[in-house]
VEXVODO-889899 format. One record per atom (N, C-alpha, C, CB): residue number from 1; x, y, z; residue in three letters; chain; atom name. Coordinates in nm, 2 decimals, always signed. Glycine has a CB too. Example, Ala and Ser with C-alpha at 12.3 -4.5 7.8 and 13.67 -1.06 7.14 Angstrom:
2
+------+--------+--------+--------+------+-------+------+
| resi |      x |      y |      z | resn | chain | name |
+------+--------+--------+--------+------+-------+------+
|    1 |  +1.32 |  -0.57 |  +0.78 |  ALA |     A |    N |
|    1 |  +1.23 |  -0.45 |  +0.78 |  ALA |     A |   CA |
|    1 |  +1.32 |  -0.33 |  +0.78 |  ALA |     A |    C |
|    1 |  +1.13 |  -0.45 |  +0.90 |  ALA |     A |   CB |
|    2 |  +1.28 |  -0.22 |  +0.71 |  SER |     A |    N |
|    2 |  +1.37 |  -0.11 |  +0.71 |  SER |     A |   CA |
|    2 |  +1.29 |  +0.00 |  +0.79 |  SER |     A |    C |
|    2 |  +1.41 |  -0.06 |  +0.57 |  SER |     A |   CB |
+------+--------+--------+--------+------+-------+------+
END
This chain:
90
+------+--------+--------+--------+------+-------+------+
| resi |      x |      y |      z | resn | chain | name |
+------+--------+--------+--------+------+-------+------+
|    1 |  +1.42 |  -0.49 |  +3.20 |  MET |     A |    N |
|    1 |  +1.43 |  -0.61 |  +3.29 |  MET |     A |   CA |
|    1 |  +1.47 |  -0.56 |  +3.43 |  MET |     A |    C |
|    1 |  +1.54 |  -0.70 |  +3.23 |  MET |     A |   CB |
|    2 |  +1.55 |  -0.46 |  +3.44 |  ARG |     A |    N |
|    2 |  +1.59 |  -0.41 |  +3.57 |  ARG |     A |   CA |
|    2 |  +1.47 |  -0.36 |  +3.64 |  ARG |     A |    C |
|    2 |  +1.70 |  -0.30 |  +3.56 |  ARG |     A |   CB |
|    3 |  +1.38 |  -0.29 |  +3.57 |  GLN |     A |    N |
|    3 |  +1.26 |  -0.23 |  +3.63 |  GLN |     A |   CA |
|    3 |  +1.17 |  -0.34 |  +3.69 |  GLN |     A |    C |
|    3 |  +1.19 |  -0.15 |  +3.53 |  GLN |     A |   CB |
|    4 |  +1.16 |  -0.45 |  +3.61 |  LEU |     A |    N |
|    4 |  +1.08 |  -0.57 |  +3.66 |  LEU |     A |   CA |
|    4 |  +1.14 |  -0.63 |  +3.78 |  LEU |     A |    C |
|    4 |  +1.07 |  -0.67 |  +3.55 |  LEU |     A |   CB |
|    5 |  +1.27 |  -0.64 |  +3.79 |  LEU |     A |    N |
|    5 |  +1.34 |  -0.69 |  +3.91 |  LEU |     A |   CA |
|    5 |  +1.32 |  -0.60 |  +4.03 |  LEU |     A |    C |
|    5 |  +1.49 |  -0.71 |  +3.88 |  LEU |     A |   CB |
|    6 |  +1.33 |  -0.47 |  +4.01 |  LEU |     A |    N |
|    6 |  +1.31 |  -0.37 |  +4.11 |  LEU |     A |   CA |
|    6 |  +1.16 |  -0.38 |  +4.16 |  LEU |     A |    C |
|    6 |  +1.34 |  -0.23 |  +4.06 |  LEU |     A |   CB |
|    7 |  +1.07 |  -0.39 |  +4.07 |  LEU |     A |    N |
|    7 |  +0.93 |  -0.40 |  +4.10 |  LEU |     A |   CA |
|    7 |  +0.90 |  -0.53 |  +4.18 |  LEU |     A |    C |
|    7 |  +0.84 |  -0.40 |  +3.98 |  LEU |     A |   CB |
|    8 |  +0.96 |  -0.64 |  +4.14 |  ALA |     A |    N |
|    8 |  +0.95 |  -0.77 |  +4.21 |  ALA |     A |   CA |
|    8 |  +1.00 |  -0.75 |  +4.35 |  ALA |     A |    C |
|    8 |  +1.02 |  -0.88 |  +4.14 |  ALA |     A |   CB |
|    9 |  +1.11 |  -0.69 |  +4.37 |  LEU |     A |    N |
|    9 |  +1.17 |  -0.67 |  +4.50 |  LEU |     A |   CA |
|    9 |  +1.08 |  -0.58 |  +4.59 |  LEU |     A |    C |
|    9 |  +1.31 |  -0.61 |  +4.49 |  LEU |     A |   CB |
|   10 |  +1.02 |  -0.48 |  +4.53 |  LEU |     A |    N |
|   10 |  +0.93 |  -0.39 |  +4.61 |  LEU |     A |   CA |
|   10 |  +0.81 |  -0.47 |  +4.65 |  LEU |     A |    C |
|   10 |  +0.89 |  -0.27 |  +4.53 |  LEU |     A |   CB |
|   11 |  +0.76 |  -0.56 |  +4.56 |  THR |     A |    N |
|   11 |  +0.64 |  -0.64 |  +4.59 |  THR |     A |   CA |
|   11 |  +0.68 |  -0.74 |  +4.70 |  THR |     A |    C |
|   11 |  +0.60 |  -0.72 |  +4.47 |  THR |     A |   CB |
|   12 |  +0.79 |  -0.80 |  +4.70 |  LEU |     A |    N |
|   12 |  +0.84 |  -0.89 |  +4.81 |  LEU |     A |   CA |
|   12 |  +0.84 |  -0.81 |  +4.94 |  LEU |     A |    C |
|   12 |  +0.97 |  -0.95 |  +4.77 |  LEU |     A |   CB |
|   13 |  +0.90 |  -0.70 |  +4.94 |  ALA |     A |    N |
|   13 |  +0.91 |  -0.62 |  +5.06 |  ALA |     A |   CA |
|   13 |  +0.78 |  -0.58 |  +5.12 |  ALA |     A |    C |
|   13 |  +0.99 |  -0.49 |  +5.04 |  ALA |     A |   CB |
|   14 |  +0.68 |  -0.55 |  +5.03 |  ALA |     A |    N |
|   14 |  +0.55 |  -0.51 |  +5.08 |  ALA |     A |   CA |
|   14 |  +0.47 |  -0.63 |  +5.13 |  ALA |     A |    C |
|   14 |  +0.47 |  -0.44 |  +4.96 |  ALA |     A |   CB |
|   15 |  +0.48 |  -0.74 |  +5.07 |  CYS |     A |    N |
|   15 |  +0.41 |  -0.86 |  +5.11 |  CYS |     A |   CA |
|   15 |  +0.47 |  -0.92 |  +5.23 |  CYS |     A |    C |
|   15 |  +0.40 |  -0.96 |  +4.99 |  CYS |     A |   CB |
|   16 |  +0.60 |  -0.92 |  +5.24 |  GLY |     A |    N |
|   16 |  +0.67 |  -0.99 |  +5.35 |  GLY |     A |   CA |
|   16 |  +0.70 |  -0.90 |  +5.46 |  GLY |     A |    C |
|   16 |  +0.78 |  -1.06 |  +5.29 |  GLY |     A |   CB |
|   17 |  +0.65 |  -0.78 |  +5.47 |  SER |     A |    N |
|   17 |  +0.69 |  -0.69 |  +5.58 |  SER |     A |   CA |
|   17 |  +0.64 |  -0.75 |  +5.71 |  SER |     A |    C |
|   17 |  +0.63 |  -0.56 |  +5.55 |  SER |     A |   CB |
|   18 |  +0.74 |  -0.75 |  +5.81 |  SER |     A |    N |
|   18 |  +0.70 |  -0.80 |  +5.94 |  SER |     A |   CA |
|   18 |  +0.64 |  -0.69 |  +6.03 |  SER |     A |    C |
|   18 |  +0.82 |  -0.87 |  +6.01 |  SER |     A |   CB |
|   19 |  +0.66 |  -0.57 |  +5.99 |  GLY |     A |    N |
|   19 |  +0.61 |  -0.46 |  +6.07 |  GLY |     A |   CA |
|   19 |  +0.70 |  -0.41 |  +6.18 |  GLY |     A |    C |
|   19 |  +0.47 |  -0.50 |  +6.12 |  GLY |     A |   CB |
|   20 |  +0.81 |  -0.47 |  +6.19 |  ASP |     A |    N |
|   20 |  +0.91 |  -0.44 |  +6.30 |  ASP |     A |   CA |
|   20 |  +0.97 |  -0.30 |  +6.28 |  ASP |     A |    C |
|   20 |  +1.02 |  -0.54 |  +6.31 |  ASP |     A |   CB |
|   21 |  +1.00 |  -0.27 |  +6.16 |  GLU |     A |    N |
|   21 |  +1.06 |  -0.14 |  +6.13 |  GLU |     A |   CA |
|   21 |  +0.98 |  -0.06 |  +6.03 |  GLU |     A |    C |
|   21 |  +1.21 |  -0.16 |  +6.07 |  GLU |     A |   CB |
|   22 |  +0.95 |  +0.06 |  +6.06 |  PRO |     A |    N |
|   22 |  +0.87 |  +0.14 |  +5.97 |  PRO |     A |   CA |
|   22 |  +0.95 |  +0.17 |  +5.84 |  PRO |     A |    C |
|   22 |  +0.83 |  +0.28 |  +6.03 |  PRO |     A |   CB |
|   23 |  +0.88 |  +0.16 |  +5.73 |  ILE |     A |    N |
|   23 |  +0.94 |  +0.18 |  +5.60 |  ILE |     A |   CA |
|   23 |  +0.90 |  +0.32 |  +5.55 |  ILE |     A |    C |
|   23 |  +0.90 |  +0.07 |  +5.49 |  ILE |     A |   CB |
|   24 |  +1.00 |  +0.40 |  +5.52 |  ASN |     A |    N |
|   24 |  +0.98 |  +0.54 |  +5.48 |  ASN |     A |   CA |
|   24 |  +1.05 |  +0.56 |  +5.35 |  ASN |     A |    C |
|   24 |  +1.03 |  +0.64 |  +5.59 |  ASN |     A |   CB |
|   25 |  +0.97 |  +0.55 |  +5.24 |  ILE |     A |    N |
|   25 |  +1.02 |  +0.58 |  +5.11 |  ILE |     A |   CA |
|   25 |  +0.96 |  +0.70 |  +5.05 |  ILE |     A |    C |
|   25 |  +1.00 |  +0.45 |  +5.01 |  ILE |     A |   CB |
|   26 |  +1.04 |  +0.80 |  +5.01 |  ARG |     A |    N |
|   26 |  +0.98 |  +0.92 |  +4.95 |  ARG |     A |   CA |
|   26 |  +1.02 |  +0.92 |  +4.80 |  ARG |     A |    C |
|   26 |  +1.04 |  +1.04 |  +5.02 |  ARG |     A |   CB |
|   27 |  +0.92 |  +0.93 |  +4.72 |  LEU |     A |    N |
|   27 |  +0.94 |  +0.93 |  +4.57 |  LEU |     A |   CA |
|   27 |  +0.89 |  +1.07 |  +4.52 |  LEU |     A |    C |
|   27 |  +0.86 |  +0.82 |  +4.50 |  LEU |     A |   CB |
|   28 |  +0.96 |  +1.11 |  +4.41 |  THR |     A |    N |
|   28 |  +0.91 |  +1.23 |  +4.34 |  THR |     A |   CA |
|   28 |  +0.79 |  +1.19 |  +4.25 |  THR |     A |    C |
|   28 |  +1.02 |  +1.29 |  +4.26 |  THR |     A |   CB |
|   29 |  +0.72 |  +1.29 |  +4.21 |  MET |     A |    N |
|   29 |  +0.60 |  +1.26 |  +4.12 |  MET |     A |   CA |
|   29 |  +0.65 |  +1.19 |  +3.99 |  MET |     A |    C |
|   29 |  +0.53 |  +1.39 |  +4.08 |  MET |     A |   CB |
|   30 |  +0.76 |  +1.22 |  +3.94 |  ASP |     A |    N |
|   30 |  +0.81 |  +1.16 |  +3.82 |  ASP |     A |   CA |
|   30 |  +0.84 |  +1.01 |  +3.85 |  ASP |     A |    C |
|   30 |  +0.94 |  +1.23 |  +3.76 |  ASP |     A |   CB |
|   31 |  +0.90 |  +0.98 |  +3.96 |  GLU |     A |    N |
|   31 |  +0.93 |  +0.84 |  +4.00 |  GLU |     A |   CA |
|   31 |  +0.80 |  +0.77 |  +4.02 |  GLU |     A |    C |
|   31 |  +1.01 |  +0.84 |  +4.13 |  GLU |     A |   CB |
|   32 |  +0.70 |  +0.83 |  +4.08 |  ARG |     A |    N |
|   32 |  +0.57 |  +0.76 |  +4.10 |  ARG |     A |   CA |
|   32 |  +0.51 |  +0.73 |  +3.97 |  ARG |     A |    C |
|   32 |  +0.48 |  +0.85 |  +4.18 |  ARG |     A |   CB |
|   33 |  +0.51 |  +0.82 |  +3.88 |  GLU |     A |    N |
|   33 |  +0.45 |  +0.80 |  +3.74 |  GLU |     A |   CA |
|   33 |  +0.52 |  +0.69 |  +3.67 |  GLU |     A |    C |
|   33 |  +0.45 |  +0.93 |  +3.66 |  GLU |     A |   CB |
|   34 |  +0.66 |  +0.69 |  +3.68 |  ARG |     A |    N |
|   34 |  +0.74 |  +0.59 |  +3.61 |  ARG |     A |   CA |
|   34 |  +0.70 |  +0.45 |  +3.67 |  ARG |     A |    C |
|   34 |  +0.89 |  +0.62 |  +3.63 |  ARG |     A |   CB |
|   35 |  +0.69 |  +0.44 |  +3.80 |  ILE |     A |    N |
|   35 |  +0.66 |  +0.31 |  +3.86 |  ILE |     A |   CA |
|   35 |  +0.52 |  +0.27 |  +3.83 |  ILE |     A |    C |
|   35 |  +0.67 |  +0.32 |  +4.02 |  ILE |     A |   CB |
|   36 |  +0.43 |  +0.36 |  +3.82 |  ASP |     A |    N |
|   36 |  +0.29 |  +0.33 |  +3.78 |  ASP |     A |   CA |
|   36 |  +0.29 |  +0.27 |  +3.64 |  ASP |     A |    C |
|   36 |  +0.20 |  +0.45 |  +3.79 |  ASP |     A |   CB |
|   37 |  +0.36 |  +0.34 |  +3.55 |  ASP |     A |    N |
|   37 |  +0.37 |  +0.29 |  +3.41 |  ASP |     A |   CA |
|   37 |  +0.43 |  +0.15 |  +3.40 |  ASP |     A |    C |
|   37 |  +0.45 |  +0.39 |  +3.33 |  ASP |     A |   CB |
|   38 |  +0.54 |  +0.13 |  +3.48 |  LEU |     A |    N |
|   38 |  +0.60 |  -0.01 |  +3.48 |  LEU |     A |   CA |
|   38 |  +0.50 |  -0.11 |  +3.53 |  LEU |     A |    C |
|   38 |  +0.73 |  +0.00 |  +3.56 |  LEU |     A |   CB |
|   39 |  +0.43 |  -0.08 |  +3.64 |  VAL |     A |    N |
|   39 |  +0.34 |  -0.17 |  +3.70 |  VAL |     A |   CA |
|   39 |  +0.23 |  -0.21 |  +3.59 |  VAL |     A |    C |
|   39 |  +0.28 |  -0.12 |  +3.83 |  VAL |     A |   CB |
|   40 |  +0.18 |  -0.10 |  +3.53 |  LYS |     A |    N |
|   40 |  +0.07 |  -0.13 |  +3.43 |  LYS |     A |   CA |
|   40 |  +0.12 |  -0.22 |  +3.32 |  LYS |     A |    C |
|   40 |  +0.02 |  +0.01 |  +3.37 |  LYS |     A |   CB |
|   41 |  +0.25 |  -0.19 |  +3.27 |  MET |     A |    N |
|   41 |  +0.30 |  -0.27 |  +3.16 |  MET |     A |   CA |
|   41 |  +0.33 |  -0.42 |  +3.20 |  MET |     A |    C |
|   41 |  +0.44 |  -0.21 |  +3.12 |  MET |     A |   CB |
|   42 |  +0.37 |  -0.44 |  +3.33 |  HIS |     A |    N |
|   42 |  +0.41 |  -0.58 |  +3.37 |  HIS |     A |   CA |
|   42 |  +0.31 |  -0.64 |  +3.47 |  HIS |     A |    C |
|   42 |  +0.55 |  -0.57 |  +3.43 |  HIS |     A |   CB |
|   43 |  +0.19 |  -0.59 |  +3.48 |  MET |     A |    N |
|   43 |  +0.10 |  -0.64 |  +3.58 |  MET |     A |   CA |
|   43 |  +0.06 |  -0.79 |  +3.56 |  MET |     A |    C |
|   43 |  -0.03 |  -0.56 |  +3.58 |  MET |     A |   CB |
|   44 |  +0.05 |  -0.83 |  +3.44 |  ASP |     A |    N |
|   44 |  +0.02 |  -0.97 |  +3.41 |  ASP |     A |   CA |
|   44 |  +0.12 |  -1.07 |  +3.46 |  ASP |     A |    C |
|   44 |  +0.00 |  -0.99 |  +3.26 |  ASP |     A |   CB |
|   45 |  +0.25 |  -1.02 |  +3.47 |  SER |     A |    N |
|   45 |  +0.36 |  -1.11 |  +3.52 |  SER |     A |   CA |
|   45 |  +0.38 |  -1.09 |  +3.67 |  SER |     A |    C |
|   45 |  +0.48 |  -1.09 |  +3.44 |  SER |     A |   CB |
|   46 |  +0.35 |  -0.97 |  +3.72 |  ILE |     A |    N |
|   46 |  +0.37 |  -0.94 |  +3.86 |  ILE |     A |   CA |
|   46 |  +0.26 |  -1.00 |  +3.95 |  ILE |     A |    C |
|   46 |  +0.37 |  -0.79 |  +3.88 |  ILE |     A |   CB |
|   47 |  +0.14 |  -1.00 |  +3.91 |  ARG |     A |    N |
|   47 |  +0.02 |  -1.05 |  +3.99 |  ARG |     A |   CA |
|   47 |  +0.04 |  -1.19 |  +4.03 |  ARG |     A |    C |
|   47 |  -0.11 |  -1.03 |  +3.91 |  ARG |     A |   CB |
|   48 |  +0.07 |  -1.29 |  +3.94 |  PRO |     A |    N |
|   48 |  +0.09 |  -1.43 |  +3.99 |  PRO |     A |   CA |
|   48 |  +0.21 |  -1.44 |  +4.09 |  PRO |     A |    C |
|   48 |  +0.12 |  -1.52 |  +3.87 |  PRO |     A |   CB |
|   49 |  +0.31 |  -1.36 |  +4.07 |  LEU |     A |    N |
|   49 |  +0.42 |  -1.37 |  +4.17 |  LEU |     A |   CA |
|   49 |  +0.38 |  -1.31 |  +4.31 |  LEU |     A |    C |
|   49 |  +0.54 |  -1.28 |  +4.12 |  LEU |     A |   CB |
|   50 |  +0.31 |  -1.20 |  +4.31 |  ALA |     A |    N |
|   50 |  +0.26 |  -1.14 |  +4.43 |  ALA |     A |   CA |
|   50 |  +0.16 |  -1.23 |  +4.50 |  ALA |     A |    C |
|   50 |  +0.20 |  -1.00 |  +4.41 |  ALA |     A |   CB |
|   51 |  +0.07 |  -1.29 |  +4.42 |  ASP |     A |    N |
|   51 |  -0.03 |  -1.38 |  +4.48 |  ASP |     A |   CA |
|   51 |  +0.04 |  -1.50 |  +4.54 |  ASP |     A |    C |
|   51 |  -0.13 |  -1.42 |  +4.37 |  ASP |     A |   CB |
|   52 |  +0.13 |  -1.56 |  +4.47 |  SER |     A |    N |
|   52 |  +0.20 |  -1.68 |  +4.52 |  SER |     A |   CA |
|   52 |  +0.28 |  -1.65 |  +4.65 |  SER |     A |    C |
|   52 |  +0.29 |  -1.74 |  +4.42 |  SER |     A |   CB |
|   53 |  +0.34 |  -1.53 |  +4.66 |  LEU |     A |    N |
|   53 |  +0.41 |  -1.50 |  +4.78 |  LEU |     A |   CA |
|   53 |  +0.32 |  -1.48 |  +4.89 |  LEU |     A |    C |
|   53 |  +0.49 |  -1.37 |  +4.75 |  LEU |     A |   CB |
|   54 |  +0.20 |  -1.42 |  +4.87 |  CYS |     A |    N |
|   54 |  +0.11 |  -1.39 |  +4.98 |  CYS |     A |   CA |
|   54 |  +0.04 |  -1.53 |  +5.02 |  CYS |     A |    C |
|   54 |  +0.00 |  -1.30 |  +4.93 |  CYS |     A |   CB |
|   55 |  +0.02 |  -1.62 |  +4.93 |  LYS |     A |    N |
|   55 |  -0.03 |  -1.75 |  +4.96 |  LYS |     A |   CA |
|   55 |  +0.07 |  -1.83 |  +5.05 |  LYS |     A |    C |
|   55 |  -0.07 |  -1.83 |  +4.84 |  LYS |     A |   CB |
|   56 |  +0.19 |  -1.81 |  +5.02 |  VAL |     A |    N |
|   56 |  +0.30 |  -1.89 |  +5.10 |  VAL |     A |   CA |
|   56 |  +0.30 |  -1.83 |  +5.24 |  VAL |     A |    C |
|   56 |  +0.43 |  -1.87 |  +5.03 |  VAL |     A |   CB |
|   57 |  +0.29 |  -1.70 |  +5.26 |  THR |     A |    N |
|   57 |  +0.30 |  -1.65 |  +5.39 |  THR |     A |   CA |
|   57 |  +0.17 |  -1.63 |  +5.47 |  THR |     A |    C |
|   57 |  +0.37 |  -1.51 |  +5.38 |  THR |     A |   CB |
|   58 |  +0.06 |  -1.67 |  +5.40 |  TYR |     A |    N |
|   58 |  -0.07 |  -1.65 |  +5.46 |  TYR |     A |   CA |
|   58 |  -0.09 |  -1.72 |  +5.60 |  TYR |     A |    C |
|   58 |  -0.18 |  -1.71 |  +5.37 |  TYR |     A |   CB |
|   59 |  -0.05 |  -1.85 |  +5.61 |  ALA |     A |    N |
|   59 |  -0.07 |  -1.92 |  +5.73 |  ALA |     A |   CA |
|   59 |  +0.01 |  -1.86 |  +5.85 |  ALA |     A |    C |
|   59 |  -0.02 |  -2.07 |  +5.71 |  ALA |     A |   CB |
|   60 |  +0.14 |  -1.81 |  +5.82 |  ASP |     A |    N |
|   60 |  +0.22 |  -1.75 |  +5.92 |  ASP |     A |   CA |
|   60 |  +0.15 |  -1.62 |  +5.97 |  ASP |     A |    C |
|   60 |  +0.36 |  -1.72 |  +5.87 |  ASP |     A |   CB |
|   61 |  +0.10 |  -1.54 |  +5.87 |  ARG |     A |    N |
|   61 |  +0.04 |  -1.41 |  +5.91 |  ARG |     A |   CA |
|   61 |  -0.08 |  -1.43 |  +5.99 |  ARG |     A |    C |
|   61 |  +0.01 |  -1.33 |  +5.78 |  ARG |     A |   CB |
|   62 |  -0.16 |  -1.54 |  +5.96 |  VAL |     A |    N |
|   62 |  -0.28 |  -1.57 |  +6.03 |  VAL |     A |   CA |
|   62 |  -0.25 |  -1.61 |  +6.17 |  VAL |     A |    C |
|   62 |  -0.37 |  -1.67 |  +5.96 |  VAL |     A |   CB |
|   63 |  -0.14 |  -1.69 |  +6.19 |  ALA |     A |    N |
|   63 |  -0.10 |  -1.74 |  +6.32 |  ALA |     A |   CA |
|   63 |  -0.05 |  -1.62 |  +6.40 |  ALA |     A |    C |
|   63 |  +0.02 |  -1.84 |  +6.30 |  ALA |     A |   CB |
|   64 |  +0.02 |  -1.53 |  +6.35 |  VAL |     A |    N |
|   64 |  +0.07 |  -1.41 |  +6.42 |  VAL |     A |   CA |
|   64 |  -0.05 |  -1.33 |  +6.47 |  VAL |     A |    C |
|   64 |  +0.17 |  -1.33 |  +6.34 |  VAL |     A |   CB |
|   65 |  -0.14 |  -1.31 |  +6.38 |  ALA |     A |    N |
|   65 |  -0.26 |  -1.23 |  +6.41 |  ALA |     A |   CA |
|   65 |  -0.34 |  -1.29 |  +6.52 |  ALA |     A |    C |
|   65 |  -0.35 |  -1.20 |  +6.29 |  ALA |     A |   CB |
|   66 |  -0.36 |  -1.42 |  +6.51 |  THR |     A |    N |
|   66 |  -0.44 |  -1.50 |  +6.61 |  THR |     A |   CA |
|   66 |  -0.37 |  -1.49 |  +6.74 |  THR |     A |    C |
|   66 |  -0.46 |  -1.64 |  +6.57 |  THR |     A |   CB |
|   67 |  -0.24 |  -1.51 |  +6.75 |  ASP |     A |    N |
|   67 |  -0.16 |  -1.50 |  +6.87 |  ASP |     A |   CA |
|   67 |  -0.18 |  -1.36 |  +6.93 |  ASP |     A |    C |
|   67 |  -0.01 |  -1.54 |  +6.85 |  ASP |     A |   CB |
|   68 |  -0.17 |  -1.26 |  +6.85 |  SER |     A |    N |
|   68 |  -0.18 |  -1.13 |  +6.90 |  SER |     A |   CA |
|   68 |  -0.32 |  -1.10 |  +6.96 |  SER |     A |    C |
|   68 |  -0.16 |  -1.03 |  +6.79 |  SER |     A |   CB |
|   69 |  -0.43 |  -1.15 |  +6.89 |  ILE |     A |    N |
|   69 |  -0.56 |  -1.14 |  +6.95 |  ILE |     A |   CA |
|   69 |  -0.58 |  -1.21 |  +7.08 |  ILE |     A |    C |
|   69 |  -0.67 |  -1.19 |  +6.84 |  ILE |     A |   CB |
|   70 |  -0.53 |  -1.33 |  +7.08 |  ILE |     A |    N |
|   70 |  -0.54 |  -1.41 |  +7.21 |  ILE |     A |   CA |
|   70 |  -0.46 |  -1.34 |  +7.32 |  ILE |     A |    C |
|   70 |  -0.48 |  -1.55 |  +7.19 |  ILE |     A |   CB |
|   71 |  -0.34 |  -1.29 |  +7.29 |  GLN |     A |    N |
|   71 |  -0.26 |  -1.22 |  +7.39 |  GLN |     A |   CA |
|   71 |  -0.34 |  -1.10 |  +7.45 |  GLN |     A |    C |
|   71 |  -0.13 |  -1.18 |  +7.33 |  GLN |     A |   CB |
|   72 |  -0.40 |  -1.02 |  +7.36 |  ARG |     A |    N |
|   72 |  -0.47 |  -0.90 |  +7.40 |  ARG |     A |   CA |
|   72 |  -0.59 |  -0.94 |  +7.49 |  ARG |     A |    C |
|   72 |  -0.52 |  -0.82 |  +7.28 |  ARG |     A |   CB |
|   73 |  -0.66 |  -1.05 |  +7.45 |  ARG |     A |    N |
|   73 |  -0.77 |  -1.10 |  +7.54 |  ARG |     A |   CA |
|   73 |  -0.73 |  -1.14 |  +7.67 |  ARG |     A |    C |
|   73 |  -0.85 |  -1.21 |  +7.46 |  ARG |     A |   CB |
|   74 |  -0.62 |  -1.21 |  +7.68 |  LEU |     A |    N |
|   74 |  -0.56 |  -1.26 |  +7.81 |  LEU |     A |   CA |
|   74 |  -0.52 |  -1.14 |  +7.90 |  LEU |     A |    C |
|   74 |  -0.44 |  -1.35 |  +7.79 |  LEU |     A |   CB |
|   75 |  -0.46 |  -1.04 |  +7.83 |  GLU |     A |    N |
|   75 |  -0.42 |  -0.92 |  +7.91 |  GLU |     A |   CA |
|   75 |  -0.55 |  -0.85 |  +7.96 |  GLU |     A |    C |
|   75 |  -0.34 |  -0.83 |  +7.82 |  GLU |     A |   CB |
|   76 |  -0.65 |  -0.84 |  +7.88 |  GLU |     A |    N |
|   76 |  -0.78 |  -0.77 |  +7.92 |  GLU |     A |   CA |
|   76 |  -0.84 |  -0.85 |  +8.03 |  GLU |     A |    C |
|   76 |  -0.87 |  -0.77 |  +7.80 |  GLU |     A |   CB |
|   77 |  -0.84 |  -0.98 |  +8.02 |  GLU |     A |    N |
|   77 |  -0.90 |  -1.07 |  +8.13 |  GLU |     A |   CA |
|   77 |  -0.82 |  -1.05 |  +8.26 |  GLU |     A |    C |
|   77 |  -0.90 |  -1.22 |  +8.09 |  GLU |     A |   CB |
|   78 |  -0.69 |  -1.05 |  +8.25 |  ALA |     A |    N |
|   78 |  -0.61 |  -1.02 |  +8.37 |  ALA |     A |   CA |
|   78 |  -0.64 |  -0.89 |  +8.43 |  ALA |     A |    C |
|   78 |  -0.46 |  -1.04 |  +8.34 |  ALA |     A |   CB |
|   79 |  -0.65 |  -0.79 |  +8.35 |  ARG |     A |    N |
|   79 |  -0.68 |  -0.65 |  +8.40 |  ARG |     A |   CA |
|   79 |  -0.82 |  -0.65 |  +8.47 |  ARG |     A |    C |
|   79 |  -0.67 |  -0.55 |  +8.28 |  ARG |     A |   CB |
|   80 |  -0.92 |  -0.71 |  +8.41 |  LEU |     A |    N |
|   80 |  -1.05 |  -0.71 |  +8.46 |  LEU |     A |   CA |
|   80 |  -1.05 |  -0.79 |  +8.60 |  LEU |     A |    C |
|   80 |  -1.15 |  -0.77 |  +8.36 |  LEU |     A |   CB |
|   81 |  -0.98 |  -0.90 |  +8.60 |  ARG |     A |    N |
|   81 |  -0.98 |  -0.99 |  +8.72 |  ARG |     A |   CA |
|   81 |  -0.91 |  -0.91 |  +8.83 |  ARG |     A |    C |
|   81 |  -0.91 |  -1.12 |  +8.69 |  ARG |     A |   CB |
|   82 |  -0.81 |  -0.83 |  +8.80 |  ALA |     A |    N |
|   82 |  -0.74 |  -0.75 |  +8.90 |  ALA |     A |   CA |
|   82 |  -0.83 |  -0.65 |  +8.97 |  ALA |     A |    C |
|   82 |  -0.62 |  -0.69 |  +8.84 |  ALA |     A |   CB |
|   83 |  -0.93 |  -0.61 |  +8.90 |  ARG |     A |    N |
|   83 |  -1.03 |  -0.51 |  +8.95 |  ARG |     A |   CA |
|   83 |  -1.12 |  -0.57 |  +9.05 |  ARG |     A |    C |
|   83 |  -1.10 |  -0.44 |  +8.84 |  ARG |     A |   CB |
|   84 |  -1.15 |  -0.70 |  +9.04 |  ILE |     A |    N |
|   84 |  -1.24 |  -0.76 |  +9.13 |  ILE |     A |   CA |
|   84 |  -1.18 |  -0.78 |  +9.27 |  ILE |     A |    C |
|   84 |  -1.28 |  -0.91 |  +9.08 |  ILE |     A |   CB |
|   85 |  -1.25 |  -0.73 |  +9.37 |  PRO |     A |    N |
|   85 |  -1.20 |  -0.74 |  +9.51 |  PRO |     A |   CA |
|   85 |  -1.18 |  -0.89 |  +9.55 |  PRO |     A |    C |
|   85 |  -1.29 |  -0.67 |  +9.61 |  PRO |     A |   CB |
|   86 |  -1.08 |  -0.92 |  +9.63 |  GLN |     A |    N |
|   86 |  -1.05 |  -1.05 |  +9.68 |  GLN |     A |   CA |
|   86 |  -1.17 |  -1.12 |  +9.74 |  GLN |     A |    C |
|   86 |  -0.93 |  -1.05 |  +9.77 |  GLN |     A |   CB |
|   87 |  -1.24 |  -1.06 |  +9.83 |  ASN |     A |    N |
|   87 |  -1.35 |  -1.12 |  +9.90 |  ASN |     A |   CA |
|   87 |  -1.47 |  -1.17 |  +9.81 |  ASN |     A |    C |
|   87 |  -1.41 |  -1.03 | +10.00 |  ASN |     A |   CB |
|   88 |  -1.48 |  -1.11 |  +9.69 |  ILE |     A |    N |
|   88 |  -1.59 |  -1.15 |  +9.60 |  ILE |     A |   CA |
|   88 |  -1.54 |  -1.27 |  +9.52 |  ILE |     A |    C |
|   88 |  -1.62 |  -1.03 |  +9.50 |  ILE |     A |   CB |
|   89 |  -1.41 |  -1.28 |  +9.50 |  ARG |     A |    N |
|   89 |  -1.36 |  -1.40 |  +9.42 |  ARG |     A |   CA |
|   89 |  -1.38 |  -1.53 |  +9.50 |  ARG |     A |    C |
|   89 |  -1.21 |  -1.38 |  +9.39 |  ARG |     A |   CB |
|   90 |  -1.38 |  -1.52 |  +9.63 |  GLN |     A |    N |
|   90 |  -1.38 |  -1.65 |  +9.71 |  GLN |     A |   CA |
|   90 |  -1.52 |  -1.69 |  +9.73 |  GLN |     A |    C |
|   90 |  -1.31 |  -1.63 |  +9.84 |  GLN |     A |   CB |
+------+--------+--------+--------+------+-------+------+
END
């Protein structure tokens, strides 16, 4: 049961990561194999949880991505407009 809880917390962290802080987790080969075995054993119960968490945060993640794309385009437009000489703009 503890392993399932740990796995659920890792899934939450992976799905809900905001990207502000880099996550650096180093596991030994034995730890990786153990986690792989646990995931295989409990995948039928983990998948619905992970899917529901991702569905809940989907709209927010799309909004953030859209805002980021729009911001980059506005910055690009401002940079390109700054290159145009003043006499051509008028």
